[in-house]
LOLOKOL-664687 format. One record per residue (C-alpha): residue number from 1; x, y, z; residue in one letter. Coordinates in pm, 1 decimal, always signed. Layout:
N
   num       east      north         up   residu
   NUM          X          Y          Z        a
...
//
This chain:
555
   num       east      north         up   residu
     1    +3699.5   -15489.9    -8486.4        m
     2    +3905.2   -15236.5    -8293.5        t
     3    +4249.1   -15084.1    -8318.9        d
     4    +4495.1   -15218.0    -8570.2        s
     5    +4784.2   -15384.3    -8390.9        s
     6    +4850.8   -15759.0    -8383.5        t
     7    +4749.9   -15991.2    -8097.1        p
     8    +5033.7   -16176.5    -7925.6        p
     9    +5066.5   -16529.4    -8064.4        a
    10    +4917.2   -16803.7    -7853.4        d
    11    +5265.3   -16949.2    -7805.6        d
    12    +5425.7   -16614.9    -7721.2        a
    13    +5648.1   -16645.8    -7412.3        p
    14    +5505.1   -16535.1    -7079.7        v
    15    +5729.1   -16279.2    -6909.4        p
    16    +5820.7   -16354.1    -6551.6        e
    17    +5683.7   -16111.2    -6297.6        n
    18    +5937.7   -15827.3    -6290.1        p
    19    +5860.5   -15764.9    -5923.3        l
    20    +6079.7   -15959.0    -5680.9        p
    21    +5926.2   -16224.8    -5459.7        d
    22    +5772.4   -16075.3    -5150.2        g
    23    +5728.6   -15728.0    -5296.6        a
    24    +5452.3   -15562.4    -5097.8        n
    25    +5269.1   -15364.1    -5365.9        v
    26    +4920.2   -15374.7    -5512.9        d
    27    +4917.7   -15499.2    -5871.5        e
    28    +4672.4   -15490.4    -6161.1        v
    29    +4725.4   -15723.2    -6458.8        v
    30    +4661.7   -15592.2    -6811.4        v
    31    +4595.3   -15868.8    -7064.8        l
    32    +4710.1   -15778.1    -7415.9        d
    33    +4469.5   -15872.1    -7694.7        f
    34    +4678.0   -15691.8    -7956.4        g
    35    +4567.4   -15334.0    -7903.2        g
    36    +4804.3   -15064.9    -8022.3        q
    37    +4757.1   -14890.8    -7685.4        y
    38    +4802.5   -15196.3    -7459.2        s
    39    +5139.9   -15089.8    -7322.1        q
    40    +5001.8   -14740.1    -7270.6        l
    41    +4720.8   -14881.4    -7053.0        i
    42    +4981.7   -15037.3    -6824.2        a
    43    +5169.9   -14709.2    -6805.5        r
    44    +4854.9   -14509.8    -6726.1        r
    45    +4769.2   -14750.1    -6444.0        v
    46    +5112.9   -14689.7    -6297.5        r
    47    +5062.3   -14315.5    -6329.8        e
    48    +4757.1   -14358.3    -6107.2        c
    49    +4982.9   -14507.9    -5840.1        g
    50    +4928.7   -14881.4    -5894.6        v
    51    +5186.7   -15125.9    -6029.9        f
    52    +5070.8   -15291.3    -6352.0        s
    53    +5201.3   -15580.5    -6556.3        e
    54    +5124.5   -15647.9    -6923.0        l
    55    +5075.6   -16015.6    -7010.0        l
    56    +4976.3   -16192.2    -7334.1        p
    57    +4603.8   -16270.6    -7356.4        h
    58    +4662.3   -16647.0    -7361.1        h
    59    +4835.1   -16681.9    -7022.3        v
    60    +4532.3   -16830.1    -6851.4        g
    61    +4365.9   -16768.3    -6518.2        a
    62    +4619.7   -16963.7    -6312.0        e
    63    +4909.1   -16752.9    -6435.9        e
    64    +4714.9   -16437.2    -6354.7        v
    65    +4619.9   -16573.2    -6011.9        r
    66    +4989.4   -16624.4    -5929.8        r
    67    +5031.5   -16246.2    -5947.3        r
    68    +4762.9   -16198.3    -5679.9        k
    69    +4623.6   -15894.2    -5862.2        p
    70    +4368.1   -15655.3    -5718.7        k
    71    +4208.9   -15628.2    -6064.0        g
    72    +4233.9   -15732.1    -6429.7        v
    73    +4206.3   -15512.9    -6740.8        i
    74    +4131.1   -15657.2    -7086.0        l
    75    +4287.6   -15445.8    -7361.5        s
    76    +4161.3   -15354.3    -7704.7        g
    77    +4259.2   -15550.2    -8012.9        g
    78    +4223.1   -15564.9    -8392.5        p
    79    +3990.1   -15864.2    -8425.5        a
    80    +3614.8   -15903.8    -8442.2        s
    81    +3483.4   -16111.3    -8151.0        v
    82    +3306.4   -16332.1    -8408.2        y
    83    +3617.6   -16401.8    -8616.3        s
    84    +3741.7   -16763.4    -8598.0        p
    85    +4091.7   -16625.6    -8531.6        e
    86    +3975.5   -16386.1    -8261.5        a
    87    +4169.0   -16412.2    -7931.7        p
    88    +3924.7   -16574.0    -7685.1        p
    89    +3848.0   -16484.4    -7326.1        l
    90    +3932.3   -16742.9    -7062.7        d
    91    +3603.4   -16762.6    -6863.1        p
    92    +3798.8   -16852.1    -6549.3        e
    93    +3934.3   -16497.2    -6543.4        l
    94    +3586.4   -16391.6    -6433.8        l
    95    +3607.6   -16624.6    -6134.2        n
    96    +3924.2   -16487.1    -5975.9        l
    97    +3724.6   -16282.1    -5727.4        g
    98    +3868.8   -15948.8    -5849.0        v
    99    +3709.3   -15675.9    -6065.0        p
   100    +3755.3   -15697.0    -6441.1        v
   101    +3751.9   -15395.6    -6675.4        l
   102    +3716.8   -15454.1    -7048.6        g
   103    +3836.0   -15179.1    -7283.3        i
   104    +3712.3   -15169.4    -7644.9        c
   105    +3765.0   -15528.4    -7773.4        y
   106    +3792.1   -15633.2    -7408.5        g
   107    +3447.3   -15489.7    -7340.4        m
   108    +3304.5   -15669.7    -7641.9        q
   109    +3453.1   -15998.8    -7520.0        l
   110    +3289.8   -15949.6    -7181.3        l
   111    +2953.7   -15864.9    -7336.4        a
   112    +2960.5   -16164.3    -7570.9        k
   113    +3076.8   -16408.4    -7299.7        e
   114    +2801.6   -16296.2    -7062.9        l
   115    +2515.3   -16302.5    -7311.1        g
   116    +2505.4   -15942.2    -7432.9        g
   117    +2452.6   -15853.0    -7800.1        r
   118    +2757.5   -15756.2    -8003.1        v
   119    +2720.8   -15690.2    -8375.4        e
   120    +2913.8   -15528.4    -8656.6        s
   121    +2789.4   -15174.5    -8712.8        a
   122    +2722.0   -15030.1    -9057.3        e
   123    +2962.7   -14748.1    -8983.8        v
   124    +3277.6   -14782.5    -8777.3        g
   125    +3358.3   -14532.9    -8505.0        e
   126    +3714.9   -14408.0    -8527.5        y
   127    +3874.3   -14107.9    -8362.2        g
   128    +3709.4   -13842.8    -8149.8        r
   129    +3348.1   -13912.8    -8053.3        s
   130    +3094.6   -13763.7    -7813.8        q
   131    +3008.0   -13971.3    -7508.0        l
   132    +2670.4   -13922.6    -7339.2        t
   133    +2646.9   -14053.8    -6982.5        v
   134    +2295.6   -14169.0    -6886.4        h
   135    +2380.3   -14335.5    -6555.5        d
   136    +2707.6   -14256.8    -6383.2        h
   137    +2707.7   -14567.2    -6164.6        g
   138    +3038.7   -14619.8    -5986.7        t
   139    +3274.0   -14625.4    -6284.8        l
   140    +3175.3   -14286.2    -6427.4        l
   141    +3087.5   -14106.6    -6106.6        k
   142    +3170.8   -13735.2    -6080.9        d
   143    +3208.2   -13706.6    -6457.4        q
   144    +3011.8   -13472.6    -6688.7        p
   145    +2707.7   -13599.7    -6876.9        d
   146    +2864.7   -13500.6    -7209.0        e
   147    +3233.9   -13554.9    -7281.7        q
   148    +3466.5   -13633.7    -7572.7        p
   149    +3616.9   -13981.8    -7599.4        a
   150    +3846.7   -14160.7    -7841.9        w
   151    +3698.2   -14458.5    -8026.7        m
   152    +3848.8   -14721.2    -8256.4        s
   153    +3602.8   -14999.0    -8341.9        h
   154    +3347.6   -15140.8    -8584.4        r
   155    +3185.7   -15411.6    -8371.5        d
   156    +2945.1   -15253.4    -8124.9        t
   157    +2767.3   -15361.1    -7807.5        v
   158    +2393.0   -15315.8    -7866.3        y
   159    +2268.4   -15482.2    -7548.2        t
   160    +2465.5   -15517.8    -7223.6        p
   161    +2490.9   -15855.1    -7047.5        p
   162    +2196.9   -15957.1    -6829.5        e
   163    +2217.4   -15785.4    -6493.9        g
   164    +2452.7   -15513.7    -6620.5        a
   165    +2358.3   -15146.9    -6636.5        t
   166    +2427.0   -14948.2    -6953.5        a
   167    +2601.1   -14629.6    -6840.2        l
   168    +2670.8   -14438.3    -7160.5        a
   169    +2625.9   -14421.9    -7535.5        s
   170    +2804.3   -14245.5    -7819.5        s
   171    +2725.5   -14148.0    -8177.4        t
   172    +2773.9   -14503.3    -8310.1        a
   173    +2768.4   -14707.6    -7988.4        s
   174    +2432.7   -14772.6    -7818.6        p
   175    +2624.2   -14914.4    -7519.6        v
   176    +2956.9   -14734.8    -7478.4        a
   177    +2996.3   -14831.5    -7110.1        a
   178    +2833.5   -15077.3    -6870.1        f
   179    +2885.0   -15219.1    -6523.3        e
   180    +2767.2   -15511.3    -6312.3        a
   181    +2906.7   -15423.8    -5966.3        p
   182    +2770.4   -15735.3    -5796.0        d
   183    +2977.6   -15945.5    -6037.7        r
   184    +3276.8   -15708.9    -6048.0        g
   185    +3247.6   -15659.7    -6424.2        l
   186    +3294.1   -15329.3    -6607.2        y
   187    +3326.8   -15233.3    -6972.4        g
   188    +3401.6   -14920.3    -7173.6        i
   189    +3405.2   -14897.7    -7551.4        q
   190    +3635.5   -14595.2    -7566.4        y
   191    +4007.1   -14571.1    -7490.9        h
   192    +4065.2   -14409.2    -7150.2        p
   193    +4441.8   -14433.5    -7182.3        e
   194    +4487.9   -14180.4    -7466.0        v
   195    +4508.9   -13804.6    -7418.8        v
   196    +4212.4   -13754.7    -7653.9        h
   197    +3984.7   -13892.9    -7378.8        t
   198    +4013.2   -13614.9    -7118.1        p
   199    +3827.4   -13805.2    -6843.4        y
   200    +3995.1   -14137.6    -6919.8        g
   201    +4252.5   -14118.1    -6644.1        q
   202    +3975.5   -14036.9    -6396.0        q
   203    +3790.0   -14348.9    -6511.6        t
   204    +4098.9   -14563.8    -6456.3        l
   205    +4161.1   -14408.0    -6116.9        q
   206    +3802.2   -14474.3    -6008.6        t
   207    +3835.9   -14837.3    -6118.0        f
   208    +4162.1   -14878.6    -5927.9        l
   209    +4076.6   -14688.8    -5609.9        r
   210    +3701.3   -14731.5    -5560.1        d
   211    +3639.1   -15065.3    -5731.1        i
   212    +3965.2   -15260.2    -5689.1        c
   213    +4043.3   -15085.5    -5357.0        h
   214    +4408.1   -15041.9    -5447.5        c
   215    +4642.6   -14824.0    -5247.2        d
   216    +4759.7   -14557.9    -5491.4        l
   217    +5113.0   -14547.9    -5355.5        d
   218    +5323.2   -14698.5    -5634.5        w
   219    +5586.7   -14472.2    -5786.0        s
   220    +5915.4   -14538.9    -5956.8        a
   221    +6100.3   -14299.0    -5728.7        a
   222    +5996.0   -14463.1    -5402.9        n
   223    +6123.6   -14805.3    -5509.7        i
   224    +6487.2   -14693.8    -5537.3        a
   225    +6570.8   -14798.7    -5179.6        e
   226    +6388.1   -15129.2    -5224.9        e
   227    +6590.1   -15206.6    -5537.8        q
   228    +6913.2   -15119.7    -5358.2        i
   229    +6820.3   -15364.0    -5080.5        r
   230    +6734.3   -15638.9    -5328.3        l
   231    +7057.9   -15595.1    -5523.8        v
   232    +7253.5   -15615.2    -5198.1        r
   233    +7075.4   -15941.9    -5113.6        e
   234    +7137.6   -16088.7    -5460.0        q
   235    +7505.2   -15997.8    -5488.4        v
   236    +7620.2   -16044.6    -5129.1        g
   237    +7994.9   -15997.5    -5127.0        d
   238    +8033.2   -16091.9    -5496.1        g
   239    +8205.1   -15887.6    -5765.8        k
   240    +7999.4   -15714.7    -6033.5        v
   241    +8068.9   -15584.7    -6386.0        i
   242    +7852.3   -15328.6    -6568.1        c
   243    +7867.3   -15236.8    -6935.9        g
   244    +7823.7   -14859.7    -6918.6        l
   245    +7712.0   -14676.5    -7232.0        s
   246    +7648.8   -14331.9    -7085.5        g
   247    +7277.9   -14356.3    -7165.1        g
   248    +7015.0   -14308.1    -6898.1        v
   249    +6928.8   -14679.9    -6860.1        d
   250    +7279.2   -14812.2    -6800.2        s
   251    +7369.9   -14504.1    -6593.7        s
   252    +7075.1   -14543.1    -6356.1        v
   253    +7131.8   -14919.0    -6328.1        a
   254    +7500.9   -14868.6    -6252.9        a
   255    +7434.7   -14602.4    -5991.8        l
   256    +7171.0   -14812.7    -5815.0        l
   257    +7404.6   -15109.4    -5798.3        v
   258    +7692.9   -14892.8    -5677.2        h
   259    +7473.9   -14757.1    -5398.4        k
   260    +7398.8   -15119.2    -5305.8        a
   261    +7746.2   -15278.2    -5317.2        v
   262    +7995.5   -14993.5    -5353.7        g
   263    +8336.5   -15084.7    -5493.9        d
   264    +8230.6   -15443.2    -5558.6        q
   265    +8107.5   -15291.0    -5887.6        l
   266    +8336.0   -15205.3    -6178.4        t
   267    +8194.0   -15033.9    -6486.9        c
   268    +8341.7   -15085.8    -6832.5        v
   269    +8290.9   -14804.9    -7083.6        y
   270    +8396.1   -14875.0    -7442.8        v
   271    +8475.8   -14560.4    -7642.7        d
   272    +8443.5   -14670.1    -8003.5        h
   273    +8518.1   -14321.8    -8135.8        g
   274    +8162.0   -14278.8    -8258.3        l
   275    +8034.1   -14082.7    -7959.9        m
   276    +7923.8   -13721.2    -7953.9        r
   277    +8160.4   -13439.3    -7858.1        k
   278    +8309.1   -13468.7    -7507.5        s
   279    +8077.4   -13759.5    -7419.9        e
   280    +8348.8   -13994.1    -7301.9        t
   281    +8499.5   -13724.3    -7082.1        e
   282    +8156.6   -13650.1    -6932.8        q
   283    +8098.2   -14016.7    -6847.6        v
   284    +8443.5   -14052.5    -6693.5        e
   285    +8403.7   -13736.0    -6489.5        k
   286    +8052.7   -13824.4    -6373.9        m
   287    +8116.2   -14184.2    -6270.2        f
   288    +8488.7   -14198.8    -6203.3        g
   289    +8518.5   -13864.6    -6022.1        e
   290    +8178.8   -13742.1    -5903.5        h
   291    +8016.7   -14072.1    -5801.4        f
   292    +8355.6   -14244.5    -5754.5        q
   293    +8246.0   -14563.8    -5925.1        v
   294    +8540.6   -14787.6    -6024.7        p
   295    +8555.6   -14735.9    -6400.5        l
   296    +8754.1   -14886.0    -6687.8        v
   297    +8748.1   -14661.5    -6996.4        v
   298    +8854.0   -14853.0    -7305.6        v
   299    +8984.1   -14638.2    -7591.0        d
   300    +8908.1   -14850.4    -7897.2        a
   301    +8876.1   -14570.8    -8155.8        k
   302    +9160.2   -14691.3    -8380.1        k
   303    +9031.2   -15046.4    -8371.4        r
   304    +8681.0   -14946.5    -8480.2        f
   305    +8797.7   -14711.1    -8756.6        l
   306    +9018.7   -14985.9    -8894.8        e
   307    +8724.0   -15228.6    -8907.3        r
   308    +8504.0   -14965.7    -9076.8        l
   309    +8758.6   -14870.4    -9342.0        k
   310    +8603.1   -14879.4    -9689.4        g
   311    +8256.5   -14981.2    -9561.3        v
   312    +7964.6   -14776.0    -9697.6        t
   313    +7660.5   -15004.9    -9672.4        e
   314    +7454.2   -14907.1    -9365.3        p
   315    +7363.5   -15253.2    -9240.8        e
   316    +7723.8   -15365.2    -9276.2        a
   317    +7829.9   -15068.5    -9062.9        k
   318    +7578.9   -15163.3    -8794.3        r
   319    +7695.8   -15524.0    -8784.2        k
   320    +8063.7   -15433.1    -8773.3        i
   321    +8015.3   -15177.3    -8496.6        i
   322    +7790.1   -15408.9    -8293.8        g
   323    +8017.2   -15712.3    -8332.3        t
   324    +8332.5   -15517.5    -8254.5        e
   325    +8175.5   -15362.8    -7944.9        f
   326    +8085.1   -15710.2    -7826.3        i
   327    +8437.5   -15837.5    -7885.5        r
   328    +8599.3   -15548.3    -7695.2        v
   329    +8360.0   -15573.5    -7402.4        f
   330    +8398.5   -15950.6    -7397.1        e
   331    +8777.1   -15927.8    -7380.5        e
   332    +8770.4   -15663.5    -7107.9        e
   333    +8503.4   -15839.5    -6902.0        a
   334    +8683.8   -16173.3    -6917.5        l
   335    +9013.8   -16017.6    -6815.3        k
   336    +8846.5   -15840.5    -6526.6        l
   337    +8670.0   -16158.6    -6420.3        a
   338    +8994.3   -16357.5    -6405.3        v
   339    +9196.8   -16074.2    -6256.5        g
   340    +9415.9   -15990.6    -6557.4        e
   341    +9516.3   -15637.3    -6653.3        q
   342    +9247.9   -15493.5    -6883.7        p
   343    +9355.7   -15398.3    -7235.7        s
   344    +9208.9   -15565.2    -7541.1        a
   345    +9418.1   -15581.3    -7857.5        e
   346    +9414.6   -15248.8    -8036.9        g
   347    +9287.4   -15062.0    -7731.6        t
   348    +9412.3   -14846.8    -7449.4        e
   349    +9251.1   -14831.0    -7106.4        t
   350    +9223.2   -14573.9    -6833.4        h
   351    +9120.6   -14692.7    -6488.1        v
   352    +8950.3   -14479.9    -6221.8        s
   353    +8925.3   -14625.4    -5870.0        g
   354    +9021.4   -14966.4    -5738.6        d
   355    +8936.2   -15229.3    -5996.2        v
   356    +8918.2   -15559.5    -5810.9        a
   357    +8664.9   -15790.9    -5972.4        v
   358    +8857.2   -16114.6    -6005.1        e
   359    +8604.4   -16393.8    -6004.9        g
   360    +8318.6   -16161.6    -6098.7        a
   361    +8002.3   -16357.0    -6171.9        r
   362    +7743.6   -16078.0    -6184.3        f
   363    +7666.3   -15854.9    -6481.7        l
   364    +7451.5   -15542.5    -6451.2        v
   365    +7214.6   -15461.9    -6735.2        q
   366    +6977.5   -15171.1    -6782.5        g
   367    +6694.1   -15400.4    -6894.9        t
   368    +6359.4   -15215.4    -6891.2        l
   369    +6006.6   -15350.8    -6863.0        y
   370    +5951.9   -15283.0    -7234.0        s
   371    +6243.0   -15523.5    -7302.6        d
   372    +6082.2   -15783.5    -7075.3        v
   373    +5750.7   -15751.5    -7260.8        i
   374    +5910.4   -15786.4    -7602.8        e
   375    +6142.5   -16074.8    -7521.6        s
   376    +5951.6   -16267.4    -7257.9        g
   377    +6283.0   -16269.9    -7075.8        g
   378    +6343.2   -16440.6    -6744.5        g
   379    +6556.6   -16356.6    -6443.9        t
   380    +6842.0   -16507.6    -6249.7        g
   381    +7139.8   -16694.5    -6391.9        a
   382    +7139.3   -16666.4    -6768.1        a
   383    +7365.0   -16708.4    -7065.1        t
   384    +7372.0   -16366.5    -7226.2        i
   385    +7224.0   -16364.6    -7576.2        k
   386    +7219.8   -16099.8    -7844.5        s
   387    +6885.6   -15952.7    -7732.4        h
   388    +7039.7   -15831.7    -7406.1        h
   389    +7141.0   -15470.6    -7364.7        n
   390    +7515.8   -15519.4    -7367.6        v
   391    +7474.2   -15590.2    -7737.3        g
   392    +7502.7   -15966.2    -7757.8        g
   393    +7781.1   -16163.1    -7591.7        l
   394    +7900.3   -16514.1    -7678.5        p
   395    +7695.8   -16814.8    -7573.2        d
   396    +7970.8   -16939.4    -7344.0        d
   397    +8005.4   -16614.7    -7147.4        l
   398    +7780.4   -16671.1    -6848.2        t
   399    +7705.4   -16425.5    -6570.4        f
   400    +7420.4   -16395.8    -6327.0        e
   401    +7225.9   -16092.4    -6438.1        l
   402    +7152.3   -15800.4    -6208.7        v
   403    +6861.5   -15604.8    -6358.1        e
   404    +6739.6   -15339.3    -6112.8        p
   405    +6523.3   -15161.1    -6374.0        l
   406    +6337.1   -15455.5    -6524.0        r
   407    +6004.7   -15354.1    -6365.9        a
   408    +6018.9   -14998.0    -6500.9        l
   409    +5921.8   -14810.5    -6815.7        f
   410    +6155.9   -14545.8    -6959.8        k
   411    +5983.0   -14250.1    -6796.6        d
   412    +5997.9   -14431.0    -6461.2        e
   413    +6371.0   -14490.5    -6503.7        v
   414    +6417.0   -14116.5    -6547.3        r
   415    +6224.0   -14060.8    -6222.9        a
   416    +6451.0   -14304.7    -6038.7        v
   417    +6756.9   -14137.5    -6188.6        g
   418    +6644.8   -13799.8    -6058.1        a
   419    +6566.2   -13953.7    -5717.6        e
   420    +6913.7   -14102.0    -5671.6        i
   421    +7099.3   -13790.0    -5778.6        g
   422    +7180.9   -13839.6    -6146.1        l
   423    +7224.8   -13492.3    -6299.9        p
   424    +6930.0   -13361.8    -6501.6        e
   425    +7144.9   -13345.6    -6814.8        r
   426    +7195.0   -13723.9    -6799.8        m
   427    +6843.6   -13807.2    -6678.3        v
   428    +6688.7   -13638.7    -6982.1        w
   429    +6952.1   -13740.6    -7234.5        r
   430    +6789.5   -13799.1    -7572.3        q
   431    +6810.9   -14152.7    -7717.2        p
   432    +7137.0   -14224.2    -7899.2        f
   433    +7188.3   -14527.7    -8124.7        p
   434    +7433.4   -14797.1    -8021.4        g
   435    +7635.2   -14761.1    -8346.4        p
   436    +7661.0   -14391.1    -8264.1        g
   437    +7768.9   -14141.7    -8527.4        l
   438    +7871.2   -14428.1    -8754.0        g
   439    +7516.9   -14455.5    -8887.7        i
   440    +7479.3   -14078.4    -8920.8        r
   441    +7754.3   -14066.7    -9181.2        i
   442    +7533.0   -14165.8    -9471.8        v
   443    +7634.4   -14315.6    -9805.1        g
   444    +8006.5   -14306.9    -9746.0        g
   445    +8296.4   -14443.0    -9547.5        e
   446    +8330.2   -14355.0    -9179.0        v
   447    +8650.8   -14153.9    -9138.2        t
   448    +8805.6   -13953.9    -8856.6        e
   449    +8756.8   -13633.1    -9056.2        e
   450    +8385.7   -13693.9    -9109.3        k
   451    +8337.4   -13788.4    -8744.9        l
   452    +8502.0   -13465.1    -8634.8        d
   453    +8281.8   -13260.6    -8869.1        i
   454    +7967.1   -13434.2    -8749.8        l
   455    +8065.3   -13401.9    -8384.0        r
   456    +8116.8   -13026.7    -8415.7        e
   457    +7788.2   -12970.8    -8600.1        c
   458    +7594.9   -13188.8    -8356.3        d
   459    +7747.9   -12999.8    -8064.3        s
   460    +7631.9   -12669.1    -8212.3        i
   461    +7278.1   -12804.1    -8262.9        l
   462    +7252.6   -12942.7    -7908.6        q
   463    +7391.4   -12623.3    -7757.1        e
   464    +7139.2   -12404.1    -7940.4        e
   465    +6842.9   -12638.0    -7877.2        v
   466    +6921.7   -12636.7    -7505.3        r
   467    +6966.7   -12258.9    -7503.5        a
   468    +6623.4   -12224.6    -7663.7        a
   469    +6469.5   -12439.8    -7386.8        g
   470    +6351.2   -12702.6    -7635.5        l
   471    +6571.6   -13001.6    -7553.8        y
   472    +6319.5   -13186.0    -7332.4        r
   473    +6036.0   -13116.6    -7576.8        e
   474    +6211.6   -13314.5    -7849.7        l
   475    +6237.4   -13691.6    -7865.5        w
   476    +6558.5   -13660.0    -8063.9        q
   477    +6757.3   -13386.7    -8233.4        s
   478    +7075.2   -13459.6    -8426.0        f
   479    +7276.8   -13401.4    -8742.6        c
   480    +7334.2   -13625.6    -9042.3        v
   481    +7635.5   -13603.7    -9275.5        l
   482    +7553.0   -13738.7    -9623.8        p
   483    +7840.2   -13824.4    -9857.2        d
   484    +7752.9   -13521.0   -10069.4        v
   485    +7944.2   -13202.1   -10143.6        r
   486    +7797.2   -12886.3   -10291.2        t
   487    +7925.5   -12561.6   -10435.3        v
   488    +7915.1   -12257.5   -10209.8        g
   489    +8056.3   -11910.1   -10172.3        v
   490    +8241.3   -11809.3    -9856.6        q
   491    +8457.8   -11497.3    -9833.5        g
   492    +8412.3   -11427.6   -10206.3        d
   493    +8565.0   -11764.5   -10283.8        e
   494    +8412.7   -12074.9   -10433.9        r
   495    +8386.5   -12364.0   -10189.0        t
   496    +8309.1   -12730.5   -10232.9        y
   497    +8191.9   -12845.3    -9891.1        g
   498    +7978.2   -13095.1    -9708.2        y
   499    +7602.4   -13078.6    -9659.2        v
   500    +7471.2   -13123.8    -9303.5        v
   501    +7109.7   -13223.7    -9244.5        a
   502    +6927.1   -13132.0    -8923.9        i
   503    +6683.9   -13392.7    -8793.1        r
   504    +6453.1   -13314.0    -8500.7        a
   505    +6137.8   -13507.5    -8409.4        v
   506    +5870.0   -13522.9    -8143.6        t
   507    +5733.9   -13858.0    -8027.9        s
   508    +5595.1   -14046.2    -7728.4        d
   509    +5749.9   -14386.3    -7796.5        d
   510    +5948.4   -14367.9    -8125.2        a
   511    +5694.1   -14596.5    -8294.9        m
   512    +5566.9   -14289.1    -8477.6        t
   513    +5724.3   -13944.4    -8489.8        a
   514    +5648.7   -13601.1    -8629.5        d
   515    +5913.4   -13359.9    -8750.8        w
   516    +5962.2   -13082.7    -8498.4        a
   517    +5858.4   -12729.7    -8596.9        r
   518    +6176.8   -12561.2    -8476.5        l
   519    +6162.8   -12180.2    -8467.1        p
   520    +6309.2   -12007.5    -8773.0        y
   521    +6541.6   -11790.2    -8565.3        d
   522    +6682.4   -12104.4    -8397.4        l
   523    +6742.1   -12268.8    -8735.4        l
   524    +6905.1   -11949.8    -8860.0        d
   525    +7147.3   -11943.5    -8564.6        r
   526    +7231.2   -12311.8    -8602.2        v
   527    +7295.0   -12292.2    -8976.2        a
   528    +7497.1   -11972.5    -8940.3        g
   529    +7718.8   -12124.2    -8673.4        r
   530    +7772.3   -12448.5    -8862.7        m
   531    +7891.3   -12287.8    -9186.0        v
   532    +8084.8   -12025.2    -8992.1        g
   533    +8257.2   -12249.1    -8738.1        e
   534    +8299.2   -12576.7    -8929.3        v
   535    +8494.2   -12480.6    -9238.9        r
   536    +8428.2   -12810.2    -9420.5        e
   537    +8051.8   -12737.8    -9423.0        v
   538    +7890.6   -12492.8    -9664.1        n
   539    +7523.9   -12598.7    -9666.3        r
   540    +7265.7   -12690.3    -9399.3        v
   541    +6928.1   -12850.7    -9477.2        v
   542    +6628.0   -12951.2    -9263.1        l
   543    +6459.8   -13292.8    -9274.4        d
   544    +6081.5   -13246.8    -9252.1        i
   545    +5980.6   -13612.2    -9294.8        t
   546    +5759.5   -13775.4    -9033.4        s
   547    +5761.4   -14143.9    -8931.3        k
   548    +5603.8   -14305.9    -9122.6        p
   549    +5690.4   -14288.0    -9408.2        p
   550    +6045.8   -14211.2    -9298.7        g
   551    +6237.8   -14344.0    -9002.7        t
   552    +6387.8   -14127.9    -8728.7        i
   553    +6746.5   -14220.2    -8814.5        e
   554    +6850.6   -14205.6    -9178.1        w
   555    +7022.1   -14544.1    -9170.0        e
//
């Protein structure tokens, strides 16, 4: 048994290769056996300079062979190799003629398949452990004899497969690493992909460079021109629509496509009135003026507030905001596609640049590789469903998707954004929920007054966090406005004002998060400004709940 995630189901969809046909890059396939760090393995391989793709464990050797990989990595997983439900190893994977590296459960699968001895240990090995290297071989060359490593397993390899050399041991693992170079087989019990294994990245790099003979030249930044070329080939002289949210994903996707096809692209930005202070103006200035991207800004604030009137239940708010956004975008996109003047009912529009997309059949989406992994999504012509980034359009609204970011993780998208000239402020923009400030007004109705209060307080927090040089260290920082009023004293008078909660967290992937230890003097400045500058507020509190047990957002 290893780490505690869940293996992909045997009927889980197989994502299409996010790389376009004919892409001239070395690739390593990571097979996911349910390890909680599987996606991180793929990211670490990319950090070494090699493109990696994460596939479900059940895809089979033929599907892997189609990728023409230079190597295969078997991830960890939660099962015991002797469990009847344990994900099996396809033996044909060992006959592809490329090196195979098993990590944790993947190593145990290799050992068992090849005749080694794997048994359940009396004591599991979890967390930091001490690795002792007895024979460096190729995999562990140039590494110290003693080093820390992160373990997460109960089953243990006691004897390596015949013909394999045991390289290392640990406190509870007689064989913590082995290799059989003549067969191209390698195994490590520890997790090289986590920061708690300081020589883990070196191990991966050795496997990629010296064993798989990969060229370590992959980077997100150097594929920008290639993506521009591919978009140009896909679109030709066609017209393109992009749903622009102002977030980093849609912004980078829009800018790449604009560099490819120029004014054939029109972006549609729906202002639902739930954005942060000055955000709509920033988007319009950045895209409509600075980059000169044809842009339709739809002012739908009144429409959204009307739909949200009297609604207090959080999930109902989410559904109303999501559905209404879809309806507005749908109406605008359809009018653009048929050449009608944009302006959905209950909205006003402002147009920057020449909007000429009659007959548009392409839709840009900021789909990332993490979306591809989770959905098993395909490419090409597609009817847009609710899992797509625009938010879920009707079944009968069909565009051919343009997804220039679908091979990239979030951090790689930021690198591309910086490469193509997106300002740092937008490249490193913290995540912001689709329903916006509507879900940060907690326990009460969303009103214009509350939105204004929350916008002002959030603006103060962001300004002070940036001034303190902490913005990029935080995963998210924001304010919450509960439907609570408290007694206060301001100017020798009794007040009955709103409470504002500050929420700031650190995280790598938002799956878990720790509350950020903001400096006291920063908190003092923020609270002082909020109660001094926003007269409806008389109390500021700090949320110090981690995830789990809490969530990052309150609703």
